[in-house]
C-alpha positions, 0 to 999 in steps of 0.5 A, spaced: 711 704 900 708 706 893 699 707 892 696 703 888 691 696 888 695 691 891 696 687 886 701 683 890 694 680 894 690 678 888 697 674 885 699 670 891 691 668 893 691 666 886 698 663 887 696 657 891 696 652 886 689 649 892 687 655 891 687 656 883 683 649 883 679 651 886 677 657 884 678 654 877 673 648 878 668 654 881 669 657 872 663 653 869 658 658 874 656 652 880 657 654 886 658 648 890 660 647 897 667 646 903 667 638 901 667 639 893 672 645 893 676 641 896 676 634 892 677 639 887 684 641 890 685 635 893 686 638 900 682 636 907 676 639 909 678 643 913 683 644 909 680 648 903 676 652 909 681 655 910 682 658 903 676 659 902 675 663 909 682 667 905 679 668 899 672 671 901 676 676 903 679 678 898 674 679 895 675 673 889 668 668 891 663 670 895 659 666 899 651 664 900 648 659 907 642 656 905 641 651 911 645 648 912 650 648 906 654 654 904 656 655 898 661 658 894 661 662 888 666 667 883 664 674 886 663 676 879 664 676 872 671 679 873 674 674 877 670 670 871 674 672 866 682 674 869 682 667 870 681 666 863 687 671 861 693 667 867 690 662 863 691 663 856 698 666 860 699 660 862 699 657 856 704 661 853 708 659 858 706 652 856 705 652 864 701 645 863 698 641 867 700 634 867 694 631 866 690 633 859 687 627 858 680 626 853 676 632 855 682 637 854 679 636 845 672 639 847 674 644 853 677 648 845 672 647 842 666 649 847 666 650 854 663 655 860 666 661 862 663 664 868 656 663 864 659 666 857 661 662 850 668 660 851 673 655 846 672 656 839 666 657 837 666 663 842 671 665 838 670 665 831 662 668 833 665 675 836 670 675 830 664 675 827 661 680 831 666 684 830 666 683 821 661 685 821 660 691 825 656 690 830 660 691 834 664 699 835 671 697 841 672 702 847 676 703 853 679 697 857 677 691 852 669 694 853 663 694 847 658 698 844 653 696 840 651 698 834 645 700 829 646 693 826 648 689 832 642 691 837 637 689 830 641 682 830 641 681 838 634 682 839 632 678 832 635 673 838 630 675 843 636 678 846 632 686 851 638 690 849 635 695 853 633 690 860 642 687 861 644 695 859 641 697 866 643 693 869 650 693 873 654 690 867 657 691 861 655 691 855 660 687 852 667 685 854 673 681 850 675 676 854 681 672 852 680 665 852 686 661 853 685 655 848 684 659 843 689 665 845 685 670 842 677 675 845 670 671 845 665 675 847 663 676 855 659 681 858 651 682 859 650 680 853 655 674 852 652 672 858 644 672 854 646 669 847 648 663 851 641 663 854 638 663 848 642 658 846 640 653 852 633 654 851 633 653 846 637 647 846 641 647 841 646 645 847 647 643 854 652 642 858 656 636 861 654 634 867 661 635 871 664 640 868 665 646 864 663 642 856 659 645 852 656 640 846 652 643 841 648 639 838 648 639 830 643 641 829 644 647 835 651 648 831 650 649 824 644 654 827 649 659 831 654 659 825 647 661 821 645 666 827 652 668 828 654 669 821 660 665 821 664 657 820 
């Protein structure tokens, strides 16, 4: 038996259609109950609970009890990144769902990937970070903020030192499934989107990962981060 990480076990957990639907539903960063996830997966609550126990034991999902309810969420940003990458591979392989629906263009334009901006706007913003040399590449899809980059994000109200003191990588490249290029993830990606929400530039569509920017908000995002 070969030593090292058992990717087959993780692949098997993600590969089940019901569990895949549950994990995708949790990509918006919300915590959902077993009943809510059962609806997303199209299974009974009892079956959903069995799936969720496997996902928790496998380290893909975390659970938190509050009163009589148990709430499930993705274990961390790495799991979200894994799911987005798999969605990118599925797009290239043309393994598409049969329910494209009218939401698809909006998801491609701007959406929530766990807790950071994805879609066309997210990719364009990250492209600008690279073009303007606000970041420099590091190992394993991580990036470091340059002096120019620190000045840029600080002027946007991001406390860089506070982010650097956390356990999460500051800047990571996350493969965007719809654009098939990278957007900005990590602690910085989350902090930037938080500032966007605080300024009222965008809101999350109810029950969806779609992010709806106001015309002024989109124009301001492009102005601040020099893309468009």
